[in-house]
C-alpha positions, 0 to 999 in steps of 0.5 A: 450297058455295052461293055465295049463302048464303056471301055472306049469311053475309058480309053477316051479319058486316058487318051485326053488326060493320061489318067487310067481310071482305077477299078474302084472309080469305074462305077462312079463313071458309069453312074455319071454317064447314066445320069447324063444320058437321062438329062440329055435324052440319050438312049444308051452309052453308045449315043453318049460316046458319040455325043462326047466326041462332037461336044467339047463342053460335054467332054469338059463336064464329063472329065469334071465328073469322072476325075476323083477329087478327095482331099482335106486341110494339112493332109499328111501332117508330117510333110507340113511339119517338115516344111515348117521346121526345115524348108521354109526357114532354109529359104528365108535364110537364102533371101527367098520368101520376102516381098522382093523375092517371094517363094513360089509354090505350085499345087499341081493337082490341087483338086478343090484347093485345101492343099494350096490354102494349107500351104499358104496359111502355113507360109503366112504364119511363118512370115514367108511371102509367097506366090501360090498357084493351084492347078487341076484338069477339073474346072469344077474343083478350081471354081470351088478353090476360087470360092474358098468355101469348105464343109467340115469334111475338109478337116480330119481329126487324125491327120493335120490336127497340129495345124488346125489352129491356123484355120480357127479364124476362118471357121464358122460355128457349124465347122465350115471354113470360109476364106475372105476374098483377100485370101482367096485372091492370093491363090492363082488358079490354072487349068493344066493337063499334066499329061499334055506336052503342050501344057504350059507349066509355071516357071521358077517354082521353089516347091511343087506338091504333086501328091496322089497323081502318079497312081493314075498314070503309066510309068512312061507318063510319070517319067514325062511329067517328072522331066517337064517339071524339072526342066521347065518349072523347078528352080535350082534347090527346089522341092517336089513332094509326092504323097508319102504312100506313093513315093516308095513305088516310084521307080528310080529309072524315071527320076531325072538326073537333076533330081535327088531323092532325099529323106528327113525322118519319115518324110521323103521328097525330091530336090533339084540339085 
């Protein structure tokens, strides 16, 4: 492997997606390229790099293979408890979440969809009417989200267990989860590159989940995404949730003036003033 060519490929990922691959992910990217070289009869990474630059379809396949997508149902249970006990009831009190004025929820880095289905199931259990949007740069995981079929690996015994009862009627004997078409069709799917200023974000959204995304972006890119969501997407009084592990690393200098950082117990979140 030509190390410089590999770094050029990594730079191409960052240029096109804003994502800075972590060291722990680079071996997976190398393995993907090696496999594709064999499938395409290309002799080395240099030929693959040249091929990437002239074949848009291959670049899409490459991004699908290079981006990391690991999630599960009701991940970070404390946030879902907060939604159940405080957030959803407060919207209902303000006549948001009914048939005439549905609550709009956007999972902005939805991966294979476990997060947005978790949000939909919880809202439905609480009789909150929603419009749910799942987006990702990776088209392959959006297709999985559309199918609504998941292996037992999408459930964790130690995290989210409080809400697993909401999955029971969709669970097969082998522990897999399959959502019927009438539920999977409730989830709108969009391919969105968060790092591109020309990307069209959803409008008038009340709850945005943007978890485990900022760890891959520069500080400047984080600030740009924050500002675009606040200006173009988030309704007044709307919420943004990051993962509980990354919110502490958010520099106050990148938080837009219209956002305030809030805390409820151990759950931190942002809310638009």
